[in-house]
N, C-alpha and C positions, 0 to 999 in steps of 0.2 A: 579117789572118790569116797566121799563120806558114807558109812554105813547107816542103815535106818535109825539105830540108837543115837549116832552122832548128830543126825538131822533133827531128832527130838531134842537133843540138848541145844542145838542152835535156836529152835523155836522157844525152848524153856527160857533162854536168856533175852529173848526179844524185849525191848523196853516198852512195848506197847501190849495191851491185853490181846491174847489169842486163845480161842476155844473151839473145840470141835464138838458138835451135838449130834445125837442119833435120834431120829424121829421114831415114835412108838405108835404103831397102828393098833386099832381095835380088831375084834373078830371080823368085821365087815371091811377091813382095809382102810378105814378112815383114821388119819393121824389125830391122836388125841393128847399127845405129850411129846416132850423132847427132853433127853437126858444127856448130861455131860459125858463125853467120851475122852476128852482130853482137855487140860487147862494148863497154861504156862504160868510163870511165877507172877507176872504182871496181872493176869486174870485172878489169881488166888488173892492177891493184895487188894484188888478191886472188890472182890466179893466178900473179903473178910472171913474166909473160911479155909480150913485145911483142905489139901488136895484129896485126901481120903474121904472127906465129907462131900466134896463136890462130884467127883467122878462116880457115875452111876445114879446120882440124884437128879430129880427133875429140875429143869432150869427155873421153873416158876416157883418151886417150893424153896430151893436153895437161895434164890435171888429174887425176893418179893418186889424188888423195884423194877423188874422186867415185866412189861405189860403183857397180859395174855394174848392180845391181838398179834404179838410177834410170832406166835406159833404158825400163822399162815405164811409168813415170809420165810421162816426157816424151812417149812415143809415144801414150799414152791422151789427153793433152791435144791433141796434134798432130792426131790422127785424129778425136776426137769433139767437141772444143771444150770439154771439161769444165775449168772453173776449179778449181784445187786449191789447198789451203793445208795445209802440213805442216811438220814439223821433222825434219831430218836430221842425222846425224853423219858427220863425215869418216872416211875409211877408217882414218886414224892414231888416230881416237878422241879427239883433243885439242880438236876444235872442233865447234860446233853451229850450224846455220843454220836460220832460219825462211824458208820458200820459198813464194812465191805464184806460180803458173803460169797462164797463159791463152793462147789461140790468136790471134795477130795475123792469120794467114791460114792456109789449109789446108796441113798438112804442116810447120808451124812451131810451135814452143812457145817463149813468151817467160817468163822467170823473173825475179822481184824477189827478191833475198836480203837477209837481215839477219842479221848475226852476233849470236847470242844465247848464246854461249859462257858468259859470266858468269852469266847468269840460269839457264841449263840446269845448270851446276855447282852454283849455290846450291840449286836445286830438288832435285838429286841428294843433296846434303849433308843437306837437310832431310828427305828420305825416309829416308835412312839413320839419322839421328837419331830419327825416329819409330819405325822398326823396332826400334832399340835400346831406346827407352822402352817400346814395346809388349812386347818380350822380357823386359825387366826387371820389368815389371808382372806377367808370367805365369810367369816362370822363377825357380828357386832359384839364387842367385848362385854358390854353391859348386859344384853338381853339373851345372847347366845344364838339369836336369829340370823339368818343371812343379812349382810350389809347390802346397801342399795345397789351398788354395782353388780355384785354377784347375783342378787335378786333379778335385776333387769336381764342379765345374760341368760339366766335360767328361764325367764318368761319368754324371751325372744326365741330361745331354743325350742320351747314348747309350742309357740306359735308357728314355727317352721315345719313342724311335724305334720304329715298328711292327716287330715280328718274327713270324715264323711260329711256331705253337704248340709245335712240338718243338725249338726252338732253345734253347741254353743259353748263358749268360754266366758269367764268373768274376771275382771280386775276390780278389787276392793281397795279403797283408800280410807284409813282410819285416822281421825285427828282427836287426840285427847283434849277435851275443852278446857280453856282457861289454865293450861298446865303452868304457866308462869306464875300464877296466883298460888299453886300448890308449892312451888320452891320458895316463893317469898314468905308464905305464912308458916310452912311446915319444915323448911330446910331442904337442901339438895338431897340429903341421904334419903328423906322420906319420898322425894320426887323419883329418885332412882328405884325405890321400892315399888312405886306406882307403875313405872315403866316395865320393871321386871315382871310384876304381877300381870300386866296387860298382855305382855308377850306370852306368858304361859297360858293365859286365857285363850289367845289366838291359836296357840299350838293345840290346845284341847278341842277347839271349835272346828278346826279344819283337820283334813285327813293328811296322813303322812306323805301321800303323793302330791298334795297341793304345795304351792311355793309361798311361804310366809317370810316376809323380810321387814327389817326396820328402814323406812324411807329417809329417816333423819329426825333428830329432836324428839318431838312428841308424835310423829307421824309414822304410821305403819302400813304396809300393803300386804295383800294376799291374792294369789292368782289360782283359779280353779279351771283347768284345762277342759274338763268335760262336765258341764252343769246342764241338767235337763231344761230348765227354763228360768225365766227371771223370778218366778215365784219362790224357787228354791233359794235364790240370792236373797230375797226378802226375808225368808225364814232364817237364813244364816245371820243377817244383820240383827233381826230381833232377838236371836240367841245371844249374840255378842253383847248387845245393849243390856239384856237381862243379867248377863254374867258380870258386866261392870257395876250394875246396880248392887249385885251381891258383894262384889269386892268393896264398893263404897260403904256399905253397911258394916263391913269388918274393919275398915281403916279409914284412910283419907277419902272424903267425899269428891268424886269425880264423875264425869260423863264423857261420852264419846260420840262424835258425829261421823257419819259414814256415807261416802259416795262410791257408786258401784257402776261400772260399764259392762254390759252384756252384749256380745256379738257373736256372728257366725264366722266360719273360716275365712281368712283373707285379710282381715283388718290387721294394721301393724300395732306395735306396742305404743307408738305415738298416738295412734287414734284412740286406743283403749285409755291411755293416760289422760288425753285431753278430755274425754267424755267423762271419766270418773272424777277428774279434778273439777270440771264444771259442775257436776252433781253435788260433790262436796261443798263447793262454793255456794251453791243455791241452798242447800240444806242448813248451812251455817247462818245464812242471812235469815231464814225462816224460823230457826230455833235451834236447840241443842238436844243432845241425847236422842237423835233421829237419824233416819237414813233416807237417801234418794237413789233409786236404781235407774240408770239411763240405758235403754235398750236401743242399740244402734241398728237403724233400719237399712234394709237394702243390702247390696253387695259392695265390697271394698273397691272392686274394679270400676264401679260406676261413680265412686266419690272418694278418690284417693286421699284428699286433703282433710276433709272433715266429714263426719257422719251426721245424718239426720237422726234425732233421737225422740223416743217417746219416753216419759218419765213415770215411775211408780214411787210414791214418797209416803212416809209415815206422817207428815205435817203438810197442811196447805202451803203452797210456795207462792212468793211474791212474783210480780211480773219479771220475766226473763231479762237479765242484764248480764251480758257475757263479761267474765273476768279475764284479764290478760293471762294466757297460759304460762305456768311456771316451767322453767327449764330443768330438764332432768340431767343429772350427772352423766357423762359419757361412759359407756360400758368399757 
């Protein structure tokens, strides 16, 4: 059987860093530091210090790359004997270590370290690539907003959530007026700038919890799951129109027409879409740079196919003439 000094020699030659630390309590018994009691050759190479310098020195003074929060982990093992396995990052952020700790005797914590920097960086790169792919799958590449299918899925999910009877929701439809003229007269690159600027305006105008998406081409939509009343929808429309006027003063002159559907719980996405689309159609016939808010009356159960609406508009409307509803892309 090997004697204790031979066992130490075995640990000294281990190809992975190994260290034993002793916790240091204050007068009240609270652990305030940890000092090296033993380090093998691999740990010395990792620390870049001589053995005589490390042994007896504070872990955090001798190795500034060790985060101070590690003291709690070392103390937990030294006090309770809990065996722990975790991955930690150096303070500088450029190295990662897999650490397994155990208690060789009370008040001490032994740690076996393995440098897993290469694997950790690979995992991080894979996570970033996955997030990028997920974003590309859900987002419009030009504006960064949700694309129409993802927007519809999110709206349908919000509509399916239970809400109190008096709650209202609103679907906004925005159409940049005469956008083809912008492309023809100023070029597609300026047209792209207009769309990006309008998308940013919508993100500023609505809350993070609201659903804003590009419906296609020069059309955008936003869904507010909990809106107090139609007058709030009117105020949002007015704010967006004023924002577009400011953007026009700084660049290419454009305007926006807005159709909105406001309804209580129970109405489907199709009902909201139809009412908002009809409101947008009517306001574009009446004029531009204006809005029309359609309030869907009654309960969805009483009129599952189409809603009776009352309208609140910023311009006088011509006599009602129903437009054929457009088809939405399948979710």
